N, C-alpha and C positions, 0 to 999 in steps of 0.2 A: 409655289411656295419658296423653293430654293432660289429662283431667279429674283424674286422680290427681296429676299434677304441679301443677295449678292449686290443688288443696286444700292441698298441702304449703307453698305460698307463705305462708299465714297462720299456720303453726306456729312454735313457738319453735325456737331453734338446736338444742337437745338433741333435740327431737322430729323435726326435719328430718333429722338424721343417721340416726335409726332408720327413718324413712319412706323415705328414698332407698335405704337398704340393703335394705329389704323389697321395693321395686320391682325392684332388681337380682336378688334371689334368685328372685322370681317369674318374671322374664324368662328366667333361665337354666334354671329347672325346667320351663318350658312345653314340652309335647310337640311342638307345631308350631313349629318354629324358622324358618319361611319368612321372617318379617319381623324376626327377632332382630337382625340387624345394624343395620337402620334404627332400631329402638326403642332399642338401646343408644347409638347416635349421638345420638338426641334426649335421652336421659338425661344423657349426658356434656356436651352443650351446656348443659343446665340447671345441672348441679352446679358448673361452672367459672365461673358468673356471679359478679360482685362481691357481689350481694345474698345469695348463699348462704354465701360465706366460704371461705378456704383450708383450714381444718381439716376441714370437711365434704367439700369437694372431694377432698382427699387421701385421706380415709377411703374414699369411694366408689370412687375410681380404684384404690386399693390392693386393695380387695375384688375389683374386676374383674380386676386383674393376677393375683391368687392363683387366681381361678376359671379363668383361661386356662392358668395353669401346671399346675393339677391336672387338666387335660384334661376339664373340665366340658363344653367344646365339642369334640366329637370330629371333626367334619367339617373337614378341612384347609382347603378353600376358604373356608368360612364363618369359620373362625378367622382366616385371613389377612385377610379383608375387615374383620373387627371390629378387628383390631390396626391396620391401615392407616387406617381411618376414625377411630379414637380418636386416633392420632398426629396426623393431619391436623387434627382438631378442637382439640386442646390445644396445637398448635405455636405459635400466637401468645403463649401464656402458658407456654411450656415452662420458663422460668426458675423459675416458681413450683412446678412439678411435675416437677423433674429426676429424682427417684428413680423415679417411676412411668414417665416417658418412657424412662429408661435400661432399665428392666425390659422394657417393651414392645419396644424396639429389639432387645434380645437375643432375644426370642421371634420377632420378625419375621425376624431374621437366620437363626435355626434353620430356619424354614419355607422361606426362600429357598434356603438351602444344600441342604435336602432335595430341592428342585426343580432343583438344579444351576444356579441363577441366581447364579453366583459373584460377579460384579462388583457386582450389586445388593445381595447380602448384605454385601459388604465396605463399600460406601458407607453401608449402614444402620448398621454398627458405627462408621464414622467419625463419625457424628453423636452418639455417646455422649459426655457431658460427663465425661471422666475426671479433669479437673483442677478441677472445680467443688466447691462446698462439700458437696453431698450426692452421694456416690458409691455406685455399685452394687457391693457386695462379696458375691457369692453364697456364699463359703466362709468360715466363721468362723475357719478355721485359716490363711487366707491374709492377707498384708499388702496394703496398697493398691498398692504397687509391683509385687508379684507378679501381682496381678490386671491391672494395666495392661500388664505384660509379656505376659501371655497374650492379652489383647485385641489388642495390636499384632501379635503373632505370628499370630493367627488372621486378621487383615486381610491380612497378607503372604501367607499360604497361599492365601487365597481369590483374591487378585489374581493370583497366579502360576498358578492354575488356568485363568485366561483370558489368560495370558501378558502381563499388564500389568506388566512388570518394572520400568519406570521409576518408577511410583508405588509399587510394592512396595518398592523400595529405600529410598524416603523413610521408610516406616513401619518397615522393617528397621533403619534407623539409629536410630530412636527406641527400638526394642526393645533394641538393642545397649547403650544407656546404662543400661538396667534389668536386663540379664542377670546382673550380679554379685549382684543382690538376691534371686535365686531359687535354691533348692537342688533343685528338682524336676527329676529326670533326664530324664523324658519331654519336658518343655518345652525343656530345653537341647538334646536330640537334635533336636527339631523346629526349633529355632533354627539349628543347624548345617546341617540339611538345607535350610532356606530360603536360607542363605548360599550353599550349593553351587548351588542352582537359580538364584539371581539371577546368580551368576557365569556359569552356563551360558547363560542368556538374554541376558546382556550380552556374550557371546562372549569372556569371559575363561576360555577352555577349560582352560588350564594349571592355574589355581587351582581350577576346578570339578573337574577330574580328581583332584587331590590330596584335596579335601574328600570327594568321593564314595567314594574308595578308603578313606579313614580311617573313614567311617561304615559301610562294608561289613564292618568287623571288630567292630562294637559288638554285644555279645551280647544286649542288651535289644531289639534290632530283630529282627523276624520273619525266619526263614531265607529265605523267598521274596523278601522285600523287600531283604535283604542282597545277594542275587544280582542283583536289579534295579539296586541301587546300584553293584555291581561292573561290570555291563554299561554303565551310564552313564559310569562312570569311564573305561572302555576307549574308548568313543566320543569322549569329550572329549579324551582323550590323542591320538587319531588326528587330531582337528581342531585341536589346539594348534599354535602356530607352531613350525616346525622350529628346532632349536638344542640347545645343551647342557642347558638346563633340561628340555626335553621328553624328551631322552634319559634323564635320571634318572628321570622318571616312568614311561617305558616300561620301564626296567630293573626298577623296583619292581613293576610289573604282571606282567611276564614271570616274575618269581620267585614270584609268587602261583600256587600249583598249581591254584586254582579257575578261572583264566582259560582253561586248556586246553580246557574244555568249552563255552566261549562261542562263538557264531557268528562274532564279529569277531576271533577269536584269530589267524587266518592273516594278516590285514592288519596286525594289531598286531605280530606277530612279524617280518614283512618290514620294517616301519618300524624296529623295534629293531635289526635287522641291517643297516640302511641299504641295502636293496635297492630298486631302481627299481620303482615300482608301474605296472601295466599298466591300460588302460582297463576291461577286463573285470572285474578285481578291484575297481576303484573303483565300478563300476556295482552290483555285488552289495552292497557296503557302503552305498551311497547309499540302497538300499531300506529300510534299518533306521533311517534318520535321522528326526528330528522336523521339523516345518515350520520352526521357528526356526533349525535347524541347516542348512537349505538356503536361507537368506536370500540374496537378491541383494546384491552389493556393487558399488560404483561407484568408479572410479579418481579420484584427485585431478587437478586441472588440470595440476600439474607432471608427474605420472606419465604422463598422456595425451600431453603434449608430448614427453617423453623417449622414449616408446614409438613415437611417430610419426616419429622421425628416419629418414630414408631410408637404406637399406642396399643397397649395390651388388649383393651376392650375392643378396639377397632379390628385387631387381628382375629379375635375370637368371633366377632359378628360378621358373617359373610355378606350381610345386606348393608353393611356400612358404606357410606359414600366414598368414592375415590377422588373426588374433586379437591384440588389443593388451593383453590382461590377463585375469586370472581373472574369472569371472562370478558364482561363488558362494563361500560360506565353504569348502565342501569342495574346490572347484576350487583355491582358493588354498593350502589345506593340502597337497594332493597335489603341486602344482607346487613349493612350497617344499621339500617332502621330496625330490622328485626332483633338485632342485638340490643339496641336501646329499648325496644318494646319489651324484651325479655326482662330487662332490669326493673321494669315497673310491675312485673308479675311475680318473679321469683326473688327470694333472698339470695340463693346461690344456685348454680347449675354446673354439672360436670362438663368436661371438654367434649365427651362423646354425646351428651344430651344437646349441647349447643350445636355440635356438628350435625346431628340429625335434624335439628330445626332449620339450619341454614343449608343443608345438603352439602356439607363439607367434611373433610377428614377432621378428627379431633384436633390434630396439630394446627390445621389451617384455621379452625374456629378460635383456638387460643391466640393465634397470631393476630387475627382481626380484632379480638377484644383487647389484646395488649396494646395495639397501636391506637385504638380509640381512647384507652386509659391514659397513655402517654401524651396524647394531644389534648387532654382535658375535655374530651367530648363524652366520656363515660366515667362515672364515679364508681370505683370498685377496686378490688385487689385480686391477685391470682395466687393460688396455692398449688404450686407445681407438684408437690409431693402427693397431695390428695387428689390432684387433677380436678380442682374446683375453681370456679370464678365466683367471687363474693361481690354482690352489688351493694352499694351504699346509698341509702335514702337520705336526702337532705332534711333539715329540720322543718322547712316549709312543707315538704311532702308529708311528713309524719303528722304535722298539725292539720293539714287538709284532710287526711284520711280519718283522723279522730272526729272532726266535725261532720264529715259526711256520714259517719256511722250513727249520728244522733246524740253524741255526747256534748256537743257544743263546746263551751269553755269550762267544762267541769274541771275543777282543780284535782289533780292526781299527784299523790306523793310517791315519788320513785323509791323503789327498794333496792338497796345495794346487794346485788346477787353475784357480783364478781365480773365476769367477762362481759364486754359490750354486746355481743350477740345474744347472750343469755338474757340480758336486760331487755333487749328488743323483743325476744320471743315471749318473755313474761308479760311485757306490755301489750303485745298483741292478744295473748290469752285473756288478760283482764278486759281489754276493749271488747272482745267478742262476747265474753260472759255478760258484761254490762249491757251490750246491745240486745242479747237474748232476753235478759231479765226485763229490759224496758219494753220489748215487744209483747212478752207474756202479760205484763202488767196492763198494757194498753188493751189487749184483747179481753182481759178479765173485766176491766172497767166498762167495756162496751157490751158485756154479757155474751160475747161470742164464745168465750172459753171459760170453763169453771172447773175447780178441783172437786173431786169426789173422795169421800173417805174410802180407804182400802180396808176391807175386812180381813182380819187375821185368820 
């Protein structure tokens, strides 16, 4: 090998190109490839020298790239070593050999991806000079922007496989600028899927649920994958912050007939109907979650201070919970849902009563309700003197409750009794009395029930 390279040094430039190409061909055709990687590294070190020239160096490296692309080297480990050694050798002069470096990086990324080295494959693609003068465009039918979009999208997908969502979002934003330049439906679907997964990993569960559900209807996606997307949408909807926005997503999912066959349908339905969730139900659901959906959360200093406020009732009760807040993402989602469900059952509740329901200290229960009220996800007010949380029912809810009781659209004349809560209490008494009277009258008409005279 060394003797042949020494002989080439005295040849003309034209003859050098032919001689180096001949050496490369002989190396790749050699039956014994034990020292192939070492010999190719020596060859590359020689052809990138200034005395050889850029033209010959690019010709030889292009021949090596083509040979690797056509599977001339079939052993995966050997091919990986050749590519890595070649990249390391020409890295100091990578600017002069950008086209060859880019091609080698794509090949190395393919090898690493097949070995499930997701992050390493992504970092290999990050080193490609997409904005340089010589770009790698594998498809003659694709524009530069379309190829850049696909590369960015591939980097995002690889990073998400290792749950590196922060860096993935950076490259997703770059891809978003190029999305309008492509008309490839498969790439656009992958783009939307990456957006949903980034929202999922970033704990933006409401946005992730909507995006997953939207993709679950795309006919171009495989049927099994569509069901997986639907399941992910249901999971994210359960983990989303309780409030009107989540209720709309839950309603959309419950109307989807496919959700009835999913394992998480029961907890989804209970959330949609604003029913309080029990620990046993939550435990079954927890077993279906991914690691990032079970991430630990920490309270802010203000929340810790507010939750630590002493409560007379809690001090008197030795069985009172000592928890000062949710510990996981799921824990917080369930607690917030139970607060919202409580507002559908009670007119008001004490701090200690809500704390017992949520397994929190009274101060922590008040803090959670306060934050939900501040964010507009819960309608109500807090009386800190009486240690009470008052829930407000909307007009639509009151109307629905009246019609459900059998009154229909009966015109009712309100009585001015002073305070708004007194009015509401009186209205509920009248509604209950009217319902009882209606039931008794119905039973009497059917002959099931009859009045008898009472003897004095």
